[in-house]
PASELUM-410837 format. One record per residue (C-alpha): residue in one letter; x, y, z; residue number from 0. Coordinates in pm, whole numbers, padded with zeros to 5 digits. Example, Ala and Ser with C-alpha at 12.3 -4.5 7.8 and 13.67 -1.06 7.14 Angstrom:
% PASELUM-410837
   r        x        y        z     k
   a    01230   -00450    00780     0
   s    01367   -00106    00714     1
//
This chain:
% PASELUM-410837
   r        x        y        z     k
   m    03880   -02562   -08731     0
   k    03688   -02250   -08767     1
   s    03343   -02448   -08797     2
   k    03418   -02648   -08508     3
   w    03470   -02320   -08323     4
   l    03127   -02170   -08452     5
   a    02956   -02497   -08378     6
   a    03055   -02479   -08020     7
   i    02964   -02093   -07982     8
   l    02627   -02170   -08129     9
   s    02576   -02471   -07878    10
   t    02655   -02258   -07586    11
   l    02420   -01996   -07697    12
   m    02137   -02211   -07726    13
   l    02193   -02382   -07407    14
   l    02208   -02037   -07243    15
   h    01873   -01961   -07344    16
   a    01692   -02342   -07299    17
   p    01451   -02331   -07044    18
   h    01554   -02714   -06921    19
   v    01888   -02916   -06960    20
   t    01912   -03278   -07003    21
   l    02099   -03455   -06737    22
   m    02294   -03809   -06804    23
   v    02329   -04022   -06484    24
   h    02601   -04259   -06427    25
   a    02818   -04105   -06685    26
   q    03203   -04106   -06676    27
   p    03390   -03739   -06638    28
   v    03441   -03558   -06951    29
   a    03759   -03454   -07085    30
   a    03903   -03178   -06948    31
   p    04059   -02882   -07182    32
   p    04456   -02807   -07187    33
   q    04509   -02703   -06864    34
   e    04692   -02396   -06753    35
   p    05062   -02409   -06742    36
   a    05182   -02444   -06396    37
   g    05342   -02157   -06379    38
   a    05100   -01933   -06464    39
   p    04979   -01673   -06206    40
   a    04679   -01669   -06036    41
   p    04604   -01309   -05914    42
   d    04351   -01290   -05635    43
   g    04344   -00921   -05549    44
   g    04717   -00950   -05412    45
   i    04646   -01175   -05119    46
   n    04803   -01513   -05323    47
   a    04719   -01776   -05068    48
   t    04385   -01995   -05025    49
   p    04267   -01980   -04669    50
   s    04309   -02268   -04445    51
   r    03979   -02375   -04319    52
   v    03789   -02551   -04033    53
   s    03742   -02870   -04192    54
   y    03604   -03098   -03882    55
   v    03501   -02987   -03532    56
   n    03397   -03251   -03265    57
   g    03281   -03153   -02922    58
   e    03348   -02803   -02758    59
   v    03555   -02601   -03015    60
   s    03566   -02237   -02968    61
   f    03686   -01940   -03220    62
   w    03836   -01594   -03138    63
   r    03897   -01311   -03441    64
   q    04036   -00997   -03362    65
   g    03760   -00743   -03353    66
   a    03501   -00987   -03214    67
   s    03368   -00876   -02894    68
   d    03425   -01260   -02730    69
   w    03448   -01598   -02819    70
   a    03208   -01777   -03033    71
   p    03153   -02160   -03127    72
   a    03347   -02270   -03421    73
   q    03176   -02355   -03730    74
   l    03278   -02592   -03986    75
   n    03394   -02446   -04340    76
   t    03553   -02095   -04156    77
   p    03815   -01969   -04364    78
   l    04077   -01889   -04145    79
   a    04299   -01563   -04137    80
   p    04613   -01459   -03947    81
   g    04517   -01345   -03585    82
   d    04207   -01635   -03559    83
   v    04259   -01875   -03266    84
   l    04089   -02195   -03191    85
   y    04020   -02359   -02885    86
   a    03942   -02733   -02820    87
   g    03796   -02805   -02453    88
   q    03791   -03091   -02262    89
   d    03661   -03341   -02493    90
   g    03694   -03102   -02796    91
   a    03875   -03184   -03136    92
   v    03944   -02946   -03431    93
   e    04072   -03008   -03784    94
   i    04229   -02739   -03998    95
   q    04276   -02837   -04366    96
   i    04598   -02620   -04515    97
   g    04640   -02812   -04854    98
   r    04463   -03070   -05061    99
   a    04659   -03361   -04862   100
   a    04749   -03120   -04552   101
   f    04620   -03127   -04201   102
   v    04684   -02971   -03899   103
   r    04461   -03137   -03592   104
   a    04421   -03030   -03237   105
   g    04335   -03241   -02963   106
   n    04149   -03154   -02623   107
   d    04250   -02902   -02413   108
   t    04453   -02722   -02680   109
   q    04485   -02367   -02799   110
   i    04601   -02316   -03163   111
   g    04613   -01981   -03365   112
   l    04690   -01885   -03725   113
   d    04984   -01622   -03725   114
   n    05100   -01577   -04077   115
   q    05009   -01722   -04407   116
   d    05133   -01635   -04793   117
   a    05153   -01858   -05075   118
   a    05488   -02041   -04947   119
   y    05458   -01997   -04577   120
   l    05201   -02092   -04284   121
   q    05265   -02048   -03954   122
   f    05073   -02126   -03642   123
   r    05083   -02099   -03265   124
   v    05031   -02342   -03020   125
   t    05038   -02245   -02653   126
   g    04900   -02576   -02478   127
   g    04782   -02898   -02574   128
   h    04826   -03148   -02845   129
   a    04875   -03136   -03208   130
   g    04929   -03360   -03498   131
   v    05067   -03215   -03838   132
   d    04976   -03475   -04116   133
   l    05125   -03367   -04450   134
   r    05086   -03604   -04724   135
   q    05233   -03355   -04988   136
   v    05404   -02999   -04943   137
   p    05495   -02793   -05258   138
   p    05823   -02701   -05318   139
   g    05991   -02432   -05120   140
   a    05650   -02419   -04887   141
   v    05734   -02365   -04511   142
   i    05541   -02466   -04229   143
   e    05557   -02359   -03855   144
   l    05484   -02434   -03534   145
   a    05539   -02178   -03260   146
   t    05559   -02289   -02912   147
   p    05640   -02137   -02566   148
   q    06005   -02311   -02566   149
   a    06093   -02314   -02957   150
   a    05978   -02271   -03333   151
   f    05967   -02589   -03513   152
   t    05989   -02564   -03884   153
   v    05886   -02789   -04115   154
   e    05959   -02811   -04517   155
   q    05899   -03179   -04595   156
   a    05605   -03448   -04608   157
   g    05558   -03653   -04305   158
   y    05350   -03699   -03974   159
   y    05471   -03441   -03690   160
   r    05330   -03488   -03306   161
   l    05360   -03176   -03078   162
   d    05270   -03178   -02705   163
   v    05285   -02876   -02499   164
   d    05241   -02860   -02133   165
   q    05301   -02649   -01853   166
   d    05676   -02678   -01825   167
   a    05777   -02896   -02146   168
   t    05725   -02888   -02491   169
   a    05778   -03264   -02681   170
   f    05807   -03275   -03081   171
   a    05844   -03592   -03280   172
   t    05866   -03672   -03659   173
   y    05715   -03979   -03811   174
   r    05691   -04127   -04159   175
   g    05998   -03980   -04334   176
   g    05943   -03645   -04149   177
   a    06193   -03403   -04052   178
   a    06236   -03041   -03908   179
   t    06421   -02779   -03781   180
   m    06408   -02670   -03396   181
   t    06489   -02291   -03304   182
   p    06489   -02268   -02939   183
   a    06448   -01924   -02751   184
   t    06836   -01927   -02663   185
   g    07086   -02111   -02889   186
   t    07135   -02205   -03244   187
   p    06883   -02425   -03497   188
   a    06903   -02760   -03454   189
   p    06775   -03028   -03730   190
   i    06548   -03323   -03598   191
   a    06587   -03608   -03805   192
   a    06321   -03879   -03933   193
   n    06181   -04070   -03633   194
   q    06304   -03881   -03375   195
   q    06196   -03683   -03095   196
   v    06305   -03384   -02881   197
   i    06183   -03224   -02556   198
   l    06235   -02913   -02404   199
   t    06208   -02828   -02056   200
   g    06168   -02480   -01903   201
   e    06107   -02180   -02085   202
   e    06368   -01904   -02008   203
   s    06665   -02100   -02067   204
   p    06527   -02452   -02178   205
   a    06687   -02766   -02167   206
   v    06688   -02952   -02487   207
   a    06730   -03324   -02514   208
   i    06675   -03576   -02839   209
   g    06602   -03941   -02905   210
   a    06401   -04180   -03065   211
   a    06025   -04086   -03144   212
   p    05820   -04286   -02893   213
   p    05565   -04552   -03032   214
   l    05271   -04414   -03205   215
   n    04960   -04383   -02998   216
   a    04608   -04417   -03038   217
   w    04569   -04006   -03178   218
   d    04805   -04061   -03415   219
   n    04639   -04379   -03527   220
   w    04291   -04149   -03546   221
   n    04497   -03905   -03748   222
   f    04602   -04177   -03989   223
   q    04285   -04280   -04030   224
   r    04115   -03955   -04070   225
   s    04352   -03871   -04351   226
   a    04316   -04188   -04542   227
   f    03932   -04121   -04545   228
   l    03970   -03774   -04680   229
   l    04208   -03868   -04949   230
   r    03991   -04148   -05116   231
   s    03730   -03903   -05257   232
   p    03572   -03995   -05568   233
   s    03521   -03654   -05648   234
   q    03851   -03557   -05710   235
   r    03845   -03677   -06057   236
   y    03603   -03403   -06136   237
   v    03806   -03112   -05975   238
   s    04119   -02946   -05976   239
   p    04386   -03153   -05739   240
   a    04461   -02826   -05566   241
   m    04095   -02783   -05472   242
   y    03983   -02936   -05100   243
   g    03679   -02991   -04931   244
   t    03544   -03278   -05199   245
   t    03494   -03577   -04943   246
   e    03177   -03356   -04805   247
   l    03046   -03368   -05182   248
   d    03067   -03767   -05201   249
   q    02856   -03784   -04867   250
   h    02603   -03533   -04938   251
   g    02520   -03526   -05310   252
   v    02550   -03704   -05665   253
   w    02755   -03633   -05986   254
   r    02590   -03596   -06335   255
   t    02684   -03502   -06696   256
   a    02503   -03212   -06832   257
   e    02537   -03123   -07165   258
   t    02787   -02821   -07217   259
   y    02816   -02792   -06844   260
   g    03017   -03121   -06815   261
   t    03006   -03287   -06489   262
   v    02772   -03119   -06243   263
   w    02724   -03201   -05847   264
   v    02388   -03191   -05725   265
   p    02301   -03170   -05355   266
   s    02051   -03414   -05201   267
   g    01865   -03360   -04901   268
   v    01777   -02999   -04970   269
   p    01410   -02885   -04929   270
   a    01177   -02790   -05227   271
   g    01257   -02423   -05323   272
   w    01611   -02422   -05219   273
   q    01877   -02216   -05363   274
   p    02247   -02137   -05316   275
   y    02352   -01863   -05075   276
   s    02019   -01894   -04874   277
   t    02092   -02103   -04557   278
   g    02421   -01928   -04385   279
   r    02569   -01613   -04283   280
   w    02806   -01319   -04421   281
   i    03144   -01308   -04202   282
   w    03377   -01024   -04257   283
   d    03742   -01186   -04325   284
   p    04031   -00892   -04268   285
   r    04187   -01027   -04597   286
   f    03868   -01105   -04819   287
   g    03612   -00897   -04673   288
   w    03257   -01031   -04697   289
   t    03269   -01391   -04707   290
   w    02961   -01666   -04730   291
   l    02952   -01922   -04455   292
   d    02740   -02187   -04557   293
   d    02549   -02413   -04341   294
   a    02565   -02749   -04481   295
   p    02866   -02955   -04448   296
   w    02967   -02954   -04801   297
   g    02975   -02564   -04819   298
   w    03352   -02526   -04880   299
   a    03415   -02591   -05257   300
   p    03045   -02506   -05426   301
   y    03068   -02159   -05282   302
   h    03420   -02067   -05330   303
   y    03480   -02212   -05677   304
   g    03281   -02297   -05978   305
   r    02949   -02195   -06061   306
   w    02580   -02262   -06011   307
   v    02343   -02368   -06278   308
   f    01965   -02443   -06266   309
   l    01877   -02774   -06404   310
   g    01549   -02724   -06512   311
   g    01405   -02858   -06162   312
   g    01690   -02792   -05923   313
   w    02015   -02641   -05878   314
   g    02383   -02795   -05956   315
   w    02744   -02691   -05894   316
   a    02951   -02691   -06201   317
   p    03327   -02672   -06121   318
   g    03392   -02628   -06487   319
   p    03684   -02767   -06683   320
   v    03960   -02873   -06440   321
   v    04254   -02601   -06417   322
   v    04607   -02673   -06262   323
   r    04563   -02358   -06014   324
   p    04184   -02262   -05891   325
   a    04168   -01963   -05744   326
   y    03954   -01881   -05398   327
   a    03681   -01633   -05390   328
   p    03505   -01539   -05067   329
   a    03178   -01598   -05243   330
   l    03063   -01623   -05608   331
   v    02749   -01420   -05646   332
   v    02639   -01085   -05791   333
   f    02543   -00838   -05549   334
   l    02231   -00598   -05642   335
   g    02064   -00280   -05515   336
   g    01927    00040   -05647   337
   a    01579   -00006   -05525   338
   t    01392   -00053   -05182   339
   v    01162   -00364   -05242   340
   g    01006   -00646   -05011   341
   v    01160   -00469   -04703   342
   a    01158   -00156   -04507   343
   a    01483   -00064   -04446   344
   r    01779   -00046   -04769   345
   p    01818   -00431   -04847   346
   v    02127   -00585   -04970   347
   w    02049   -00867   -05244   348
   w    02257   -01120   -05420   349
   a    02253   -01427   -05666   350
   p    02459   -01716   -05754   351
   l    02695   -01656   -06033   352
   g    02571   -01857   -06376   353
   w    02805   -02038   -06615   354
   g    03101   -01839   -06712   355
   e    03005   -01521   -06569   356
   p    03267   -01318   -06409   357
   v    03263   -01183   -06034   358
   v    03306   -00831   -05966   359
   p    03569   -00832   -05648   360
   w    03438   -00642   -05336   361
   w    03807   -00745   -05181   362
   g    04166   -00702   -05265   363
   r    04400   -00442   -05382   364
   p    04302   -00111   -05552   365
   g    04272   -00196   -05951   366
   f    04131   -00527   -05855   367
   v    03824   -00434   -05686   368
   g    03543   -00342   -05935   369
   v    03700   -00527   -06234   370
   p    03537   -00822   -06387   371
   w    03733   -01128   -06268   372
   w    03766   -01502   -06414   373
   g    04024   -01615   -06183   374
   g    04082   -02024   -06149   375
   w    03773   -02048   -06405   376
   g    03865   -02284   -06726   377
   g    03532   -02248   -06915   378
   p    03416   -02023   -07162   379
   r    03359   -01674   -07039   380
   v    02998   -01553   -07054   381
   v    02870   -01174   -07047   382
   n    02526   -01075   -07097   383
   n    02449   -01433   -07179   384
   v    02704   -01414   -07498   385
   v    03009   -01612   -07505   386
   i    03319   -01350   -07545   387
   n    03703   -01427   -07640   388
   r    03902   -01484   -07318   389
   n    04139   -01202   -07448   390
   t    03852   -00938   -07450   391
   t    03847   -00645   -07201   392
   v    03519   -00597   -07076   393
   n    03433   -00272   -06893   394
   v    03213   -00329   -06572   395
   t    02959   -00087   -06675   396
   n    02871   -00256   -06950   397
   i    02782   -00631   -06729   398
   t    02394   -00604   -06690   399
   t    02264   -00921   -06749   400
   y    02307   -01226   -06502   401
   r    02146   -01524   -06595   402
   n    02072   -01677   -06225   403
   v    01889   -01351   -06163   404
   n    01614   -01440   -06374   405
   i    01565   -01764   -06215   406
   t    01260   -01780   -05952   407
   h    01365   -01699   -05625   408
   a    01720   -01710   -05681   409
   v    01754   -01367   -05603   410
   v    01736   -01321   -05206   411
   g    01835   -01070   -04933   412
   v    01833   -00881   -04582   413
   p    01778   -00545   -04498   414
   a    02153   -00362   -04485   415
   d    02128   -00338   -04102   416
   r    02089   -00723   -04024   417
   f    02366   -00793   -04346   418
   g    02665   -00949   -04172   419
   r    02509   -00962   -03825   420
   g    02423   -01325   -03775   421
   q    02224   -01583   -03952   422
   v    02060   -01477   -04239   423
   q    01672   -01478   -04261   424
   v    01658   -01426   -04654   425
   t    01374   -01238   -04815   426
   r    01253   -01317   -05163   427
   v    01182   -01083   -05440   428
   s    00937   -01115   -05700   429
   q    01044   -01131   -06077   430
   a    00910   -00791   -06133   431
   e    01057   -00654   -05831   432
   v    01371   -00792   -05962   433
   q    01380   -00595   -06287   434
   q    01433   -00300   -06038   435
   l    01740   -00396   -05932   436
   r    02105   -00312   -06053   437
   p    02406   -00491   -06030   438
   v    02624   -00379   -05776   439
   r    02999   -00281   -05924   440
   g    03261   -00302   -05645   441
   a    03280   -00294   -05286   442
   l    02967   -00311   -05083   443
   d    02833   -00009   -04849   444
   v    02752   -00207   -04541   445
   k    03030   -00184   -04281   446
   p    03140   -00486   -04052   447
   v    03066   -00492   -03698   448
   g    03177   -00717   -03382   449
   a    02909   -00994   -03478   450
   s    03062   -01002   -03843   451
   m    03359   -01148   -03723   452
   m    03180   -01450   -03565   453
   p    03109   -01753   -03747   454
   a    02818   -01853   -03529   455
   t    02617   -01732   -03233   456
   g    02619   -01874   -02873   457
   s    02803   -01926   -02568   458
   a    03160   -02076   -02628   459
   v    03402   -02254   -02382   460
   r    03718   -02010   -02325   461
   p    04058   -02140   -02295   462
   p    04248   -02102   -01957   463
   a    04398   -01769   -01868   464
   a    04731   -01920   -01851   465
   i    04716   -02100   -02215   466
   e    04559   -01790   -02355   467
   s    04827   -01555   -02269   468
   r    05119   -01791   -02309   469
   s    05432   -01629   -02520   470
   v    05586   -01844   -02782   471
   v    05877   -01825   -02990   472
   a    05892   -01750   -03389   473
   t    06084   -01700   -03643   474
   r    05861   -01397   -03766   475
   t    05648   -01163   -03631   476
   p    05258   -01228   -03649   477
   k    05069   -01048   -03909   478
   d    04896   -00712   -03789   479
   l    04553   -00690   -03950   480
   s    04467   -00443   -03706   481
   p    04491   -00145   -04009   482
   a    04236   -00363   -04167   483
   l    04008   -00309   -03865   484
   r    04063    00048   -03821   485
   e    03975    00126   -04192   486
   h    03656   -00052   -04160   487
   g    03563    00108   -03825   488
   l    03616   -00200   -03648   489
   s    03739   -00181   -03266   490
   e    04088   -00308   -03204   491
   s    03938   -00448   -02834   492
   g    04025   -00786   -02714   493
   e    04365   -00823   -02879   494
   r    04581   -01134   -02860   495
   k    04714   -01120   -02500   496
   s    05030   -01370   -02627   497
   a    05339   -01230   -02705   498
   t    05598   -01331   -02964   499
   r    05981   -01375   -02901   500
   v    06114   -01369   -03263   501
   v    06428   -01565   -03348   502
   a    06626   -01571   -03654   503
   a    06480   -01820   -03908   504
   p    06700   -02148   -04002   505
   p    06836   -02171   -04302   506
   t    06640   -02358   -04595   507
   r    06673   -02707   -04551   508
   p    06800   -02891   -04900   509
   a    06476   -03077   -05064   510
   s    06535   -03439   -05014   511
   p    06527   -03630   -05362   512
   a    06355   -03884   -05185   513
   g    06076   -03702   -05047   514
   v    05871   -03918   -04828   515
   n    06153   -04199   -04872   516
   a    06384   -04042   -04619   517
   q    06535   -04300   -04384   518
   p    06494   -04323   -04020   519
   s    06781   -04198   -03792   520
   p    07087   -04484   -03733   521
   g    06949   -04684   -03436   522
   s    06541   -04627   -03443   523
   r    06314   -04864   -03573   524
   r    06053   -04769   -03827   525
   t    05692   -04836   -03684   526
   s    05345   -04807   -03798   527
   v    04990   -04817   -03649   528
   e    04714   -05076   -03785   529
   p    04352   -04951   -03718   530
   s    04241   -05121   -03419   531
   q    03895   -05256   -03316   532
   p    03689   -05090   -03074   533
   g    03848   -05080   -02708   534
   a    04162   -05235   -02839   535
   s    04503   -05061   -02835   536
   p    04684   -04971   -03156   537
   r    04925   -05247   -03258   538
   r    05280   -05156   -03360   539
   q    05397   -05331   -03679   540
   e    05784   -05384   -03676   541
   r    06006   -05287   -03988   542
   g    06009   -05622   -04196   543
   a    05702   -05792   -04067   544
   p    05436   -05894   -04267   545
   r    05212   -05598   -04371   546
   g    04830   -05542   -04411   547
   s    04627   -05515   -04726   548
   a    04691   -05204   -04896   549
   p    04395   -04928   -04851   550
   g    04111   -04960   -04982   551
   g    03876   -04734   -05227   552
   g    03657   -04455   -05059   553
   p    03304   -04453   -05044   554
   t    03085   -04465   -05383   555
   p    02883   -04161   -05426   556
   r    02547   -04242   -05410   557
   g    02362   -04251   -05740   558
   h    02740   -04282   -05954   559
   d    02792   -04643   -05908   560
   s    03024   -04667   -06196   561
   v    03298   -04439   -06022   562
   q    03595   -04604   -05856   563
   a    03805   -04380   -05587   564
   p    04153   -04296   -05724   565
   s    04428   -04545   -05641   566
   n    04646   -04254   -05503   567
   g    04626   -04017   -05194   568
   g    04677   -03694   -05355   569
   a    04539   -03703   -05720   570
   g    04775   -03582   -05969   571
   v    05077   -03569   -05742   572
   p    05424   -03752   -05787   573
   d    05483   -03996   -05569   574
   g    05804   -03852   -05480   575
   n    05614   -03518   -05345   576
   r    05353   -03740   -05134   577
   a    05354   -03912   -04806   578
   a    05249   -04279   -04825   579
   p    04974   -04388   -04529   580
   p    05068   -04640   -04321   581
   p    04989   -04991   -04426   582
   g    04684   -05169   -04327   583
   l    04482   -04853   -04285   584
   q    04126   -04850   -04468   585
   a    03962   -04575   -04616   586
   k    03648   -04582   -04397   587
   q    03545   -04264   -04222   588
   p    03674   -04296   -03844   589
   g    03449   -04211   -03542   590
   p    03522   -03941   -03304   591
   p    03897   -03934   -03202   592
   p    04061   -04033   -02888   593
   r    04177   -03820   -02609   594
   a    04517   -03703   -02645   595
   e    04764   -03764   -02401   596
   h    05106   -03638   -02319   597
   p    05391   -03835   -02363   598
   k    05514   -04012   -02011   599
   r    05822   -03877   -01905   600
   a    05999   -03867   -01574   601
   q    05886   -03614   -01318   602
   h    06066   -03273   -01385   603
   p    06362   -03440   -01606   604
   n    06655   -03224   -01684   605
   r    06676   -03499   -01975   606
   p    06435   -03740   -02099   607
   p    06549   -04088   -01990   608
   n    06793   -04292   -02275   609
   q    06799   -03966   -02456   610
   e    07120   -03775   -02569   611
   k    07154   -03390   -02521   612
   i    07197   -03205   -02853   613
   k    07527   -03064   -02918   614
   g    07555   -02701   -02838   615
   q    07289   -02694   -02574   616
//
């Protein structure tokens, strides 16, 4: 055993000092080491939550963050913080990924904001428009809340949920085994069973009625297709089941195997001389501080997890051995300073971390900032090009060497007065000048400004004033991040206009042993939607009717023909915790979403047709 351990150490050291790495294409995934215990802590600076991300943008979609001077165009892969608001315009749509197999999608004319997020609680507010919530899996004990003008809707189990908010009413429907709890502005919490719809009319004292959920429509069909496509990613087999943003890797690169590094993803279509962290911008996140937002559509997982390695002629992303609980980082770089080289003003330089190297956090709680961190990394730990024991305590002042810093043109930077103020126009530094730079150990000496809060530059459509300022009912007060703004010298102007009426949270619903196999409510029929041909309306399929073929596999990544798509929609997730997609849906990338429409109902109804009033209302 000892000899094997010494051999592994020598092999790693030889590779770290080798000028080239041999690649083997079409290789099968390497075996992962023993995984972390499922209950092992994953410290992240006291934040304890992976940010939700903007994972799809179509048409005009705008973004606002407290501290910004105005609305900005929404940008793919923006990590969201409490207080952020998105608005999809007349022909817009936006998707927010909240978990490996969980999505919130907003259709046209919709404003949706993130109010709260921690490890087991996620709260959105929808002040107008349409939203589809597709939860293929929900961790035990997790709660997702949708705050609306008439009521708060609390979801604790997998399923599909549709929300429609118009000027005087809110409709909420459950499908595919989903169930929820409604807490109106007045009255006690009421359960919403599977395949039911509740409609609330009026805001001060809304009339509440419940009945069978209406048939699924084209917007729902698109949601199913979109989720099916995202969950059939061949790249899932190379990363943690909890890591998302892998479908984009299938479309924009190839997986290869490199000795010691294991499976490595190599981006395609990048120009000669390209290096990671050179095409994008630094934005300021109220929780994680300076965060890298890349221009590439695949720029989520490779910039918040794993490490970048230079493979003799180009760069590859190495996720490292699979771990149960990967830990998000706002960027995985070493910041450098200590010399004014190449530019007139004091510059900020950075380079991607290499295989096994720790990040020195510039974010998080006291005692976490400035301490070497390998959170979520399952591979060997490397300091100054030497593999160390996992139990070794490392003094940050002793870390002086970073492997990628010595790669030609890997170090890039901008003047400090341009850092965090829009798209980076990087300056490269010669290797001789690199020797004058020293690692930054802790927080950066750069303050954010209003432009640092904006993921993109340019004009953006604003939501109508009535939607922007509309109050909501919620079971928690929105998280207040204004202290973080003040601490960093940011203006609190432009604070959210929408107020919140807080009501008592409903009791936790008992977990269903059947998970997603919950039965529909008595008297209702289970329906599903099959993909329709262009121009055709969605077809309903009655329960008991012949079903379509099972969903097919996802796209095979270029240059990796031997890889097959996983046969399930959530890798490593027990069937009882995963909501199955409707039968007949194929895992192909759908086109733009159709317009979402409000459910048809009678003019100003006191009670929706053929529905019974909820008891106690």
